[in-house]
C-alpha positions as CSV (number, residue, x, y, z in Angstrom):
1,X,136.7,53.3,72.7
2,X,133.3,53.8,74.7
3,X,133.6,50.2,76.0
4,X,136.0,48.9,78.3
5,X,137.2,48.5,82.2
6,X,138.6,52.0,83.7
7,X,140.2,49.8,86.2
8,X,142.1,48.1,83.6
9,X,143.7,51.4,82.1
10,X,140.8,52.5,80.4
11,X,139.2,56.1,80.0
12,X,137.7,57.5,83.1
13,X,134.4,57.9,80.6
14,X,134.4,54.3,79.4
15,X,131.7,52.1,80.5
16,X,132.2,48.6,82.0
17,X,130.4,45.5,80.5
18,X,127.4,45.5,82.7
19,X,126.6,49.1,81.0
20,X,127.6,48.5,77.4
21,X,125.7,45.5,76.8
22,X,122.4,47.1,76.3
23,X,123.7,49.6,74.2
24,X,125.5,47.0,71.7
25,X,122.4,45.2,71.7
26,X,120.7,48.0,70.7
27,X,122.7,48.8,68.0
28,X,122.5,45.5,66.5
29,X,118.4,45.4,67.1
30,X,118.6,49.2,65.2
31,X,120.2,47.0,62.1
32,X,123.9,48.7,62.6
33,X,125.9,45.6,61.4
34,X,129.4,47.6,61.7
35,X,131.8,47.1,65.2
36,X,135.1,49.0,65.3
37,X,137.2,48.3,68.5
38,X,141.0,48.3,69.0
39,X,143.5,46.4,71.2
40,X,144.9,49.6,72.8
41,X,141.3,50.6,73.8
42,X,141.1,49.9,77.9
43,X,144.0,47.3,77.5
44,X,142.0,44.7,75.8
45,X,139.3,44.9,77.5
46,X,136.9,47.0,74.9
47,X,137.6,43.9,72.6
48,X,136.4,41.7,75.3
49,X,133.5,43.5,75.7
50,X,132.4,43.5,72.0
51,X,133.5,40.1,71.4
52,X,130.9,38.6,74.3
53,X,128.1,40.7,72.5
54,X,128.6,39.3,69.5
55,X,128.6,36.4,70.5
56,X,125.3,36.6,72.5
57,X,123.6,39.2,70.8
58,X,124.3,38.5,66.6
59,X,125.2,35.8,63.9
60,X,128.8,36.5,63.6
61,X,128.8,36.3,59.9
62,X,126.5,39.0,59.8
63,X,128.5,41.3,61.6
64,X,131.7,43.5,60.3
65,X,134.1,43.1,63.3
66,X,136.9,45.5,63.1
67,X,139.6,46.3,65.4
68,X,143.5,47.4,65.2
69,X,147.0,47.3,65.7
70,X,149.7,49.7,66.9
71,X,149.5,51.3,70.1
72,X,151.4,49.7,73.1
73,X,150.1,46.7,75.1
74,X,153.1,45.3,76.9
75,X,156.7,45.9,77.6
76,X,159.3,45.5,75.0
77,X,160.0,46.2,71.5
78,X,157.5,43.8,70.1
79,X,154.5,45.0,72.4
80,X,153.6,48.0,70.3
81,X,154.4,49.3,66.4
82,X,153.9,47.6,63.1
83,X,157.0,45.0,62.7
84,X,156.3,41.7,61.5
85,X,156.6,40.0,65.3
86,X,154.0,42.6,66.8
87,X,151.3,42.3,64.2
88,X,151.1,38.6,64.0
89,X,151.4,38.4,67.8
90,X,148.5,41.1,68.4
91,X,146.1,39.6,65.7
92,X,146.3,36.6,68.1
93,X,145.6,38.1,71.1
94,X,142.9,40.2,69.3
95,X,141.0,37.2,68.2
96,X,141.9,35.4,71.4
97,X,139.9,38.4,73.2
98,X,137.0,38.7,70.8
99,X,136.4,35.3,70.9
100,X,136.4,34.6,66.9
101,X,138.3,33.1,64.1
102,X,138.6,36.3,62.4
103,X,137.9,40.3,62.1
104,X,136.2,41.5,58.9
105,X,138.4,44.4,59.0
106,X,142.3,45.0,60.7
107,X,143.3,48.4,60.6
108,X,146.8,49.9,61.5
109,X,146.0,52.0,63.9
110,X,148.8,54.9,63.2
111,X,151.6,54.8,60.7
112,X,155.2,53.7,62.4
113,X,157.9,55.6,61.5
114,X,160.3,52.8,63.0
115,X,159.4,50.0,60.7
116,X,159.6,49.8,56.8
117,X,156.3,50.0,55.6
118,X,157.2,47.0,53.0
119,X,157.6,44.8,56.5
120,X,154.2,45.8,57.7
121,X,152.1,45.4,54.7
122,X,153.8,41.5,54.2
123,X,153.0,40.9,57.6
124,X,149.2,42.5,56.9
125,X,149.2,40.2,53.8
126,X,150.2,37.2,55.7
127,X,147.5,37.6,58.2
128,X,145.0,38.0,55.5
129,X,146.0,34.9,53.7
130,X,146.0,32.6,56.9
131,X,142.4,33.8,57.2
132,X,142.6,35.8,60.5
133,X,141.6,38.7,58.8
134,X,139.1,39.6,55.8
135,X,140.0,43.1,54.7
136,X,142.8,45.5,56.2
137,X,142.4,49.4,56.4
138,X,144.5,52.1,57.7
139,X,143.7,55.3,60.1
140,X,144.9,58.7,60.5
141,X,148.4,59.5,58.5
142,X,149.4,61.6,55.7
143,X,147.9,61.2,52.0
144,X,151.4,60.7,50.6
145,X,152.3,58.0,53.5
146,X,148.8,56.0,52.6
147,X,149.7,55.9,49.0
148,X,153.3,54.9,49.4
149,X,151.4,52.0,51.3
150,X,149.1,51.0,48.8
151,X,152.2,51.2,46.4
152,X,153.9,49.1,47.9
153,X,151.5,46.6,48.4
154,X,151.1,46.6,44.5
155,X,154.8,46.2,44.3
156,X,155.1,43.2,46.4
157,X,151.7,41.5,44.9
158,X,150.2,42.3,48.4
159,X,146.8,43.2,49.8
160,X,145.9,46.8,49.8
161,X,143.9,48.7,52.1
162,X,140.2,49.2,51.7
163,X,140.0,51.5,54.1
164,X,140.9,54.9,56.0
165,X,139.4,56.0,59.4
166,X,140.4,59.5,59.4
167,X,139.7,62.4,62.0
168,X,136.7,64.6,60.0
169,X,134.2,66.6,61.0
170,X,132.7,69.9,60.8
171,X,135.1,71.5,62.8
172,X,138.3,69.8,61.4
173,X,138.0,69.4,57.6
174,X,141.8,69.0,57.0
175,X,141.3,65.8,55.3
176,X,139.5,67.5,52.4
177,X,142.5,69.1,51.1
178,X,144.2,65.3,50.7
179,X,143.0,61.9,51.9
180,X,139.5,62.4,50.6
181,X,139.7,63.7,47.2
182,X,142.3,60.4,47.3
183,X,140.1,58.0,48.6
184,X,137.3,58.7,46.4
185,X,139.8,58.3,43.5
186,X,140.7,55.2,44.7
187,X,137.6,53.4,45.9
188,X,138.6,53.5,49.3
189,X,136.4,53.5,52.0
190,X,136.0,56.5,54.6
191,X,134.8,55.8,58.0
192,X,135.7,59.1,60.2
193,X,136.4,58.8,63.9
194,X,135.7,61.5,65.9
195,X,132.4,63.0,63.3
196,X,131.2,64.8,66.5
197,X,134.4,66.7,67.3
198,X,134.2,64.3,71.0
199,X,130.9,65.9,71.5
200,X,131.8,69.5,71.2
201,X,129.4,70.1,68.2
202,X,126.4,68.6,70.1
203,X,126.6,71.5,73.1
204,X,127.1,75.2,74.1
205,X,131.4,75.3,73.2
206,X,131.6,76.2,77.1
207,X,129.7,73.2,78.2
208,X,131.6,70.1,79.4
209,X,131.5,66.4,80.4
210,X,133.3,63.9,81.9
211,X,135.2,63.0,78.7
212,X,136.1,66.1,77.7
213,X,137.2,67.0,81.5
214,X,139.9,63.8,81.4
215,X,140.5,63.4,77.7
216,X,144.0,64.7,77.4
217,X,144.2,64.1,73.6
218,X,140.8,65.5,72.6
219,X,142.1,68.6,74.2
220,X,144.9,69.0,71.4
221,X,142.1,68.6,68.8
222,X,140.0,71.8,68.9
223,X,140.6,75.5,69.2
224,X,138.2,78.4,70.7
225,X,137.9,79.7,66.8
226,X,136.0,76.5,66.4
227,X,133.1,78.3,68.8
228,X,131.6,79.9,65.5
229,X,131.0,76.7,63.8
230,X,129.3,74.8,66.9
231,X,127.2,77.9,66.8
232,X,125.8,77.5,63.4
233,X,125.1,73.7,64.3
234,X,122.9,75.0,66.8
235,X,121.1,77.5,64.6
236,X,120.6,75.0,61.8
237,X,119.1,72.1,64.6
238,X,116.8,74.4,65.9
239,X,115.5,75.5,62.3
240,X,115.0,71.9,61.8
241,X,113.2,70.7,65.4
242,X,116.4,67.8,65.7
243,X,119.3,67.8,68.1
244,X,122.4,69.4,67.1
245,X,123.9,65.7,66.9
246,X,121.8,64.8,64.3
247,X,123.0,68.1,62.1
248,X,126.7,67.0,62.6
249,X,126.2,63.3,61.6
250,X,124.3,64.2,58.7
251,X,126.8,66.5,57.3
252,X,129.3,64.0,57.6
253,X,127.4,61.3,55.9
254,X,126.1,63.7,53.0
255,X,130.2,64.0,51.9
256,X,130.9,62.0,49.1
257,X,133.7,60.1,50.3
258,X,132.5,59.3,53.7
259,X,130.8,55.2,53.8
260,X,129.8,55.5,57.4
261,X,131.6,57.1,60.3
262,X,132.7,55.7,63.9
263,X,129.7,56.8,66.7
264,X,131.0,56.9,69.9
265,X,128.0,55.8,72.1
266,X,127.6,55.7,76.0
267,X,123.9,56.9,76.0
268,X,120.8,55.4,74.6
269,X,120.1,59.1,73.2
270,X,123.6,58.7,71.5
271,X,122.4,55.6,69.3
272,X,119.0,57.4,68.8
273,X,120.6,60.2,67.0
274,X,123.1,58.8,64.9
275,X,120.2,56.3,63.5
276,X,118.0,59.4,63.1
277,X,120.8,61.5,61.3
278,X,120.7,58.7,58.8
279,X,117.2,60.2,57.2
280,X,118.0,63.9,57.9
281,X,118.4,66.1,54.9
282,X,120.4,69.2,55.1
283,X,119.2,71.7,52.2
284,X,122.5,73.6,50.2
285,X,121.6,76.6,52.0
286,X,122.1,74.5,55.6
287,X,125.4,72.6,54.2
288,X,126.7,76.3,52.9
289,X,125.9,77.8,56.5
290,X,127.6,75.2,58.0
291,X,130.8,75.2,56.2
292,X,131.2,79.0,55.6
293,X,133.0,79.9,58.7
294,X,135.4,77.0,59.1
295,X,139.0,78.1,59.2
296,X,142.1,75.9,58.2
297,X,143.6,73.9,60.8
298,X,147.4,72.4,62.5
299,X,147.0,69.0,61.0
300,X,146.2,67.1,64.3
301,X,145.4,63.6,65.4
302,X,148.3,61.7,63.5
303,X,150.0,60.5,66.6
């Protein structure tokens, strides 16, 4: 989501192609092999930027390339959602923009309340059988919905979801109640979005950024009571002598259900911190101190 053309309806903080390519190249050179985008990010230009970078800087079969479907891409009943018509149309559009014959992971961006899950799962199965996607995944939804989707796939003899991209970080941990235990039990990979809470855990609570000032969706996710958790992150980071982002990412990566966080990168330091966090080990005492002040949240991020 960090890469895209703002002039095409993208986010104001998104980087254009010229600024994006060096970061993608640096990520690949650092050994990162998983690139996640979506059709709706900057109205398709994110896929175009990522696709051209993969073509120029990597071997396609060594990259795990992921995109998503659900958000509105055009007017009309089939221009959004998870109907058969929308899915079969949007996978072709995504492949064209990405410049590839297949994606490794095709994800439903959200739950579609207007379309029977049987229709969605069969259409996704057909995408896999056509060779246009290797695997399918899901994103933020209620646990009962995810379980229903998996059960429906089993009943139909269709492809199951192998991953869940959910909202999870030190100041939003509601997924620990049901979704993460379910994924652990079922062997589903977890790839959380906003592991740094849109940057909130990386800076003083009242500090702002271009994104925080213009991200209307992000403004709905967190609250002032989360300030104490951010202060704990700062304390632990100071003790360890590392940036706060490394502490927050190390905590996410240490959670048993998590396969890999989805990290948004708009600066070289973001990439450096993400890679360094892989080797950062938090003590049991530090982990407990980070987790202790958390208080329950209203569920956020499903829409």
